[in-house]
C-alpha positions, 0 to 999 in steps of 0.5 A, spaced: 495 500 580 489 499 584 493 496 590 497 502 590 491 507 590 488 502 596 495 503 600 495 510 599 488 511 601 489 506 607 495 510 609 491 517 609 485 514 613 490 511 619 494 518 618 494 522 625 492 529 625 497 533 628 496 534 635 499 537 641 495 536 648 496 535 655 495 538 662 497 543 667 497 541 675 498 545 681 504 542 685 503 540 692 496 538 692 497 535 685 490 538 682 488 540 675 490 548 674 484 551 671 485 558 667 493 557 666 495 560 659 498 556 654 500 559 648 503 555 641 508 559 637 510 556 630 516 557 627 516 560 620 522 560 615 524 567 613 530 567 609 536 564 613 532 564 620 526 562 623 521 567 626 516 565 631 509 567 630 503 566 635 499 560 632 494 560 638 493 562 646 488 558 650 486 557 657 486 550 661 479 547 662 477 545 669 481 539 668 487 543 667 487 540 660 489 544 653 489 541 646 492 544 639 491 542 633 495 546 628 493 542 622 500 541 619 507 538 622 513 543 623 517 546 629 513 549 635 514 552 641 509 552 647 509 557 653 505 556 659 504 561 665 499 563 670 499 570 674 502 568 681 505 561 679 512 559 678 516 553 677 520 549 682 526 550 677 525 558 676 522 561 682 519 568 681 525 570 677 520 572 671 513 575 674 508 575 669 512 572 664 511 565 661 513 560 666 515 554 661 518 555 654 518 548 651 520 546 643 516 541 640 517 538 633 511 534 630 513 530 624 511 524 621 513 519 626 511 523 632 505 527 629 501 528 636 505 529 643 502 530 650 505 534 655 505 535 663 506 541 666 507 543 674 506 550 677 506 552 684 504 558 687 510 561 692 508 562 699 511 565 705 511 564 712 511 569 718 511 569 725 515 570 731 520 566 735 518 566 743 522 562 748 518 558 753 515 564 757 512 566 751 517 572 751 520 574 744 527 572 742 532 577 739 535 575 732 
């Protein structure tokens, strides 16, 4: 009996606290992106469905880092966004909305997970085309 209690106590000491953390970088210079909004939603059973409920929203720090400790295992969704930024995959299709939406499942085998996200700021190039005499070229 004492051995079983000792084993349970040791397991609880070694049990890892549920944790979701990571970084957000700016594509191109691959530098940390401070001030990106990271929202964590948890899925709550509601009859035969699961409802997404906002758990917490935080901003990335100067290192582009974020971290959530939900306090329990379960199904979650993480959303990452920053005004003016997009991903290479989605382009400017959803201005102002979340750029990334990622489903996460924390369980006993993976209570802590780390993620990396890359956002880019779209840009444009303007100018004019001229010939060797510096005269504008039509069309």
